[in-house]
C-alpha positions as CSV (number, residue, x, y, z in Angstrom):
1,M,32.2,-21.9,-156.9
2,G,33.3,-24.4,-154.3
3,I,36.7,-22.7,-153.5
4,K,37.7,-23.6,-149.9
5,E,41.1,-22.0,-149.8
6,F,42.6,-19.0,-151.6
7,G,46.0,-17.3,-151.5
8,F,47.1,-13.8,-152.5
9,S,50.7,-13.5,-153.7
10,D,51.8,-10.1,-154.9
11,H,55.4,-9.4,-155.9
12,I,57.7,-9.3,-152.9
13,P,59.0,-5.8,-152.3
14,C,62.7,-5.2,-153.0
15,P,64.7,-2.9,-150.7
16,F,66.1,-0.8,-153.6
17,R,68.6,1.9,-152.7
18,N,69.1,5.5,-153.9
19,G,65.4,6.2,-154.1
20,Y,64.5,3.8,-156.9
21,V,60.8,2.8,-156.9
22,S,59.7,-0.2,-159.0
23,H,56.6,0.2,-161.1
24,I,55.7,-3.5,-160.7
25,R,55.9,-4.1,-157.0
26,M,54.9,-2.5,-153.7
27,T,57.6,-0.8,-151.5
28,M,58.9,-2.3,-148.3
29,E,56.9,0.3,-146.4
30,Q,53.6,-0.8,-148.1
31,A,54.0,-4.5,-147.3
32,P,52.5,-4.3,-143.7
33,D,49.3,-2.7,-145.1
34,Y,49.1,-5.5,-147.8
35,V,49.3,-8.2,-145.2
36,R,47.0,-6.4,-142.8
37,T,44.3,-5.9,-145.5
38,I,44.4,-9.6,-146.5
39,R,44.3,-10.7,-142.8
40,E,41.2,-8.5,-142.3
41,L,39.6,-10.0,-145.4
42,A,40.4,-13.5,-144.1
43,D,38.8,-12.6,-140.8
44,E,35.7,-11.2,-142.4
45,Y,35.1,-14.3,-144.5
46,R,36.5,-16.9,-142.1
47,N,33.3,-18.9,-142.1
48,D,33.2,-19.2,-145.9
49,I,36.8,-19.6,-147.1
50,R,40.3,-19.8,-145.8
51,I,42.5,-17.0,-147.1
52,Y,46.3,-17.0,-147.1
53,V,48.7,-14.1,-147.7
54,G,52.0,-14.6,-149.4
55,F,54.5,-13.2,-152.0
56,E,55.8,-14.2,-155.3
57,A,59.6,-14.0,-154.6
58,E,62.8,-14.5,-156.4
59,Y,66.3,-14.9,-155.0
60,I,68.3,-11.8,-155.5
61,P,71.4,-12.0,-153.2
62,E,71.6,-8.3,-152.3
63,F,67.9,-8.2,-151.2
64,Y,67.5,-11.7,-149.7
65,Q,68.3,-11.1,-146.0
66,E,66.2,-8.0,-145.7
67,Q,63.3,-9.6,-147.6
68,M,63.4,-12.7,-145.3
69,N,63.4,-10.5,-142.2
70,M,60.3,-8.8,-143.6
71,V,58.6,-12.1,-144.4
72,N,59.3,-13.4,-140.9
73,T,58.3,-10.2,-139.2
74,L,55.0,-10.0,-141.1
75,G,54.2,-13.7,-140.6
76,V,53.2,-14.4,-144.2
77,D,51.8,-17.9,-145.0
78,Y,53.9,-18.8,-148.0
79,L,56.2,-17.7,-150.8
80,I,56.0,-18.7,-154.5
81,M,59.3,-18.9,-156.4
82,G,59.2,-16.7,-159.4
83,Q,62.8,-16.4,-160.5
84,H,63.2,-13.8,-163.3
85,F,66.9,-13.0,-163.0
86,L,70.1,-14.9,-162.4
87,D,73.0,-13.4,-160.4
88,S,71.6,-9.9,-159.8
89,W,68.7,-7.7,-160.9
90,R,71.3,-5.1,-161.9
91,R,72.9,-7.3,-164.5
92,G,69.5,-8.1,-166.0
93,R,70.4,-11.7,-167.0
94,S,66.9,-13.1,-167.5
95,V,66.2,-16.6,-166.3
96,H,64.3,-17.1,-169.6
97,R,67.5,-16.9,-171.5
98,A,69.6,-19.0,-169.1
99,V,69.5,-22.3,-167.4
100,H,67.8,-22.2,-164.0
101,S,70.1,-22.7,-161.0
102,M,68.9,-25.2,-158.4
103,R,70.9,-23.4,-155.8
104,V,68.3,-20.6,-156.0
105,S,65.4,-22.9,-155.4
106,V,67.1,-24.6,-152.5
107,R,67.5,-21.3,-150.6
108,F,63.7,-20.7,-150.7
109,A,63.0,-24.4,-149.9
110,R,64.1,-23.6,-146.4
111,L,60.8,-21.9,-145.8
112,R,58.4,-24.8,-145.2
113,P,55.0,-24.7,-146.8
114,L,52.3,-24.0,-144.2
115,W,49.5,-25.7,-146.2
116,N,49.3,-28.1,-149.1
117,P,47.5,-26.3,-152.0
118,L,46.9,-29.5,-153.9
119,P,44.9,-32.5,-152.6
120,L,47.0,-35.6,-152.2
């Protein structure tokens, strides 16, 4: 197929409280296995393709610091901004019904991209 680089980016886990478990994302406890599995795959196919591991993430103030600690600890390669809610996931204000806030994007822009996915 000619693919030289490929990145995996599952939903970033959210450190929900009170035992809530999301049906659309892994738990914080599952994230190390996700990263390890993709790193093993990258090592197995290192002569054929470069494989990256990342997360699709959105800025949710009450989860941000814990998520960034996890991202830094696990050493993921990149984050993709996928903002679904404004203010808080609890309020449920969908970004699709509101104007996107640039302040949200700026917070994630602090993580520098580790590779350029598009040829210049």
